[in-house]
KOLSEGU-677285 format. One record per residue (C-alpha): residue number from 1; z, y, x. Coordinates in steps of 0.5 Angstrom, whole numbers, plus 500, padded with zeros to 3 digits. Last residue first. Layout:
N
pos;w;v;u
NUM;Z;Y;X
...
end
This chain:
400
pos;w;v;u
400;909;293;302
399;913;298;305
398;917;293;309
397;911;290;312
396;909;297;316
395;917;296;319
394;916;289;322
393;916;282;317
392;922;278;321
391;918;273;325
390;920;266;325
389;914;263;324
388;916;259;318
387;919;265;316
386;913;269;317
385;908;263;314
384;913;263;308
383;912;271;306
382;905;271;307
381;904;265;301
380;910;269;297
379;905;275;297
378;900;273;292
377;905;269;288
376;911;274;286
375;906;278;284
374;903;274;280
373;910;273;277
372;911;279;276
371;905;281;271
370;906;275;268
369;914;277;266
368;912;282;263
367;910;290;264
366;912;297;262
365;919;293;258
364;924;297;262
363;928;291;265
362;920;290;267
361;919;296;270
360;925;295;274
359;923;288;277
358;916;291;279
357;920;297;282
356;924;292;287
355;917;288;288
354;914;295;290
353;920;298;295
352;920;290;298
351;923;290;304
350;931;288;300
349;926;284;296
348;922;279;301
347;929;278;306
346;933;276;300
345;927;272;297
344;927;269;305
343;935;268;304
342;934;265;296
341;928;260;298
340;931;254;301
339;939;255;297
338;936;256;291
337;937;263;288
336;932;268;287
335;925;263;288
334;929;257;285
333;929;262;278
332;921;265;279
331;919;258;275
330;924;260;269
329;923;266;268
328;916;264;267
327;918;260;262
326;923;266;260
325;916;270;258
324;913;265;256
323;918;264;250
322;919;271;248
321;911;272;249
320;911;266;243
319;916;268;239
318;912;270;233
317;909;263;233
316;916;259;233
315;917;264;227
314;911;262;223
313;913;255;225
312;919;257;223
311;918;259;215
310;915;253;213
309;919;252;209
308;920;257;205
307;911;257;203
306;911;262;196
305;907;266;200
304;912;272;200
303;918;267;201
302;913;265;209
301;912;272;210
300;919;275;209
299;921;269;213
298;917;271;220
297;919;279;218
296;926;276;218
295;926;272;224
294;921;276;229
293;926;282;228
292;932;278;229
291;928;275;235
290;927;282;238
289;933;284;238
288;936;278;240
287;931;279;247
286;933;285;247
285;941;284;247
284;940;279;252
283;939;280;259
282;941;275;264
281;937;278;270
280;935;271;272
279;935;266;266
278;934;271;262
277;937;270;254
276;934;267;248
275;938;261;248
274;936;260;241
273;943;261;239
272;943;267;244
271;939;271;240
270;935;268;233
269;935;260;231
268;931;259;225
267;932;255;219
266;926;254;213
265;923;247;216
264;926;248;224
263;928;252;228
262;927;255;236
261;923;249;238
260;923;251;245
259;931;253;244
258;932;256;251
257;936;254;256
256;935;261;260
255;941;262;262
254;944;261;255
253;952;264;257
252;957;262;255
251;963;266;256
250;970;268;260
249;975;273;260
248;979;276;267
247;986;278;265
246;987;278;273
245;981;280;277
244;984;285;281
243;982;293;281
242;977;297;283
241;977;295;290
240;968;292;290
239;970;287;294
238;977;285;291
237;974;284;284
236;968;279;287
235;973;275;291
234;977;275;284
233;970;273;280
232;968;268;286
231;976;265;285
230;974;265;277
229;968;262;279
228;970;255;283
227;966;250;278
226;959;254;280
225;955;250;280
224;955;245;273
223;956;253;270
222;950;256;271
221;951;263;274
220;956;269;271
219;960;274;276
218;963;280;271
217;965;289;272
216;965;293;266
215;968;300;269
214;972;304;265
213;972;309;260
212;965;313;263
211;962;307;264
210;960;304;271
209;957;297;271
208;959;293;276
207;955;287;276
206;955;279;280
205;951;274;280
204;947;268;279
203;945;260;282
202;951;260;285
201;955;265;285
200;956;272;289
199;950;270;291
198;946;276;288
197;951;282;287
196;947;288;282
195;950;295;282
194;948;300;276
193;949;307;279
192;951;314;276
191;959;313;276
190;958;311;284
189;954;317;286
188;960;321;282
187;965;318;285
186;971;318;279
185;971;310;276
184;973;308;270
183;978;303;271
182;977;295;270
181;974;291;264
180;974;284;266
179;968;279;265
178;967;272;267
177;960;268;266
176;958;261;264
175;952;259;264
174;949;252;260
173;945;247;263
172;948;240;264
171;952;243;257
170;945;243;253
169;947;248;247
168;949;248;240
167;949;240;240
166;947;236;234
165;940;239;234
164;940;243;227
163;947;242;224
162;949;245;231
161;945;251;232
160;947;252;226
159;954;253;227
158;952;256;234
157;956;256;240
156;951;260;245
155;951;266;239
154;951;266;231
153;944;268;229
152;942;263;224
151;937;265;220
150;937;260;214
149;931;262;208
148;930;261;200
147;938;260;201
146;944;258;196
145;952;260;197
144;956;256;194
143;963;260;194
142;969;255;196
141;974;261;200
140;971;259;206
139;965;259;205
138;959;253;203
137;953;253;205
136;945;253;202
135;940;249;203
134;941;243;199
133;939;239;205
132;941;244;210
131;947;243;208
130;952;247;212
129;960;246;211
128;966;252;213
127;963;259;213
126;968;263;215
125;969;270;212
124;971;276;215
123;965;280;215
122;960;280;208
121;955;285;208
120;950;285;204
119;943;288;207
118;941;295;204
117;938;298;210
116;945;302;210
115;948;296;211
114;944;293;217
113;945;300;221
112;953;298;219
111;951;292;223
110;948;297;228
109;954;300;229
108;960;295;228
107;955;291;234
106;954;298;238
105;963;300;238
104;965;294;240
103;959;292;245
102;961;298;250
101;954;301;252
100;951;303;259
99;943;305;258
98;938;305;264
97;932;309;264
96;925;308;268
95;928;310;275
94;931;315;279
93;934;313;284
92;933;305;287
91;939;303;292
90;936;297;297
89;939;291;300
88;946;293;301
87;949;287;305
86;956;285;303
85;954;279;299
84;947;280;299
83;947;287;295
82;943;291;290
81;944;298;286
80;941;302;281
79;940;309;279
78;937;312;273
77;943;311;268
76;944;314;260
75;950;314;258
74;950;309;250
73;955;310;244
72;955;317;244
71;948;319;246
70;946;315;240
69;941;313;241
68;933;314;238
67;932;312;231
66;928;307;226
65;932;302;226
64;928;296;228
63;922;299;232
62;927;303;235
61;932;299;237
60;926;295;240
59;924;300;245
58;931;300;247
57;932;294;248
56;926;294;252
55;928;299;256
54;936;296;258
53;941;296;254
52;946;294;259
51;953;291;256
50;956;287;261
49;958;282;254
48;964;280;252
47;964;281;244
46;971;285;242
45;971;287;234
44;969;293;229
43;968;289;225
42;972;283;221
41;969;276;224
40;967;270;220
39;960;273;220
38;956;273;214
37;950;277;213
36;946;277;205
35;939;280;204
34;935;280;197
33;929;281;201
32;926;287;199
31;921;288;208
30;927;293;208
29;932;288;207
28;930;283;212
27;929;288;217
26;936;290;217
25;938;284;216
24;935;281;222
23;937;286;227
22;944;285;224
21;943;278;226
20;940;279;232
19;945;286;235
18;951;282;233
17;953;280;226
16;953;272;225
15;949;268;220
14;944;271;215
13;942;268;210
12;935;271;205
11;932;270;199
10;940;269;197
9;943;265;192
8;950;265;190
7;954;260;186
6;960;260;182
5;966;258;185
4;969;250;185
3;977;251;189
2;976;249;195
1;982;243;196
end
């Protein structure tokens, strides 16, 4: 039986110490809130993730933590190669910078920055009860923790999302990824190049991210369409010839199945817990940082104005841009992945430097999905017409 202990009271309690939680904690503490972050793990801890830190993520990092990226944690890459099966779809050099990192040191670094900002960190501690009606938690040692606003930043299997909605995600629409750290590459050109392979998984893709000490290789897609994901991962590893896939590990991926209402009352969901993962690229770190910051800002405003119970409404308004981006990406996703449209997309993507440049600018945060949608919408009817007529695009069209 848990022993009774004195209750603690905090303005904001954050469950989860990943990028979303650290961003929320740092932002809340700087806003003057009594901030507590809780995570069941002790840091540093391992986290399955490709570790691609885009320009959008960099901009959020700078905004939240007020510093530039540490070169010891981030390796800059300026080249990317796209493939469809064994067929190259084009390589791009001197693209907007991308950064490769490992989540074990990255998350520990972000958590330390949250602590420096004034947040109280309690790691290696499990929450055994979430009482939404009473706005309090109970920890495994019996400690009761009261909050004015609760932020669930506890990942795709979020306990906070389960308490709010009955389940953390929809099994019919969830994504799944397999990943393994493989030996580092020695070839300078390969080491400098991020690789993305469409068609490796059904409604998904594969990735090879070469880092100084290893190469992160993975395959991900919609779980319902890929019952053979392990076989796909083995085949992809064999194609890359960088090592075998034995020892691969898996994790769920909220592949664009985001929460239209990411919270209720004084309870908010951020990052993967809210499903804020791009359904085309699989990128989640940028939205994790951004939504964590927005959650803390909404909480601070609600508490300051004496209406903590309305924090979710403020947060929903604040995340409108993120949710619009994910909604547009869901519209585009069938064009990229569906059996009918994927061959047409592949041909147009491979032949159009403008579309690839727009894709990279979107990852860099220079443009958003609305701009990319407008570009695709303008080009798609012509591409469908040419495909229907059976004509392959000529050289001049390939330069479009």
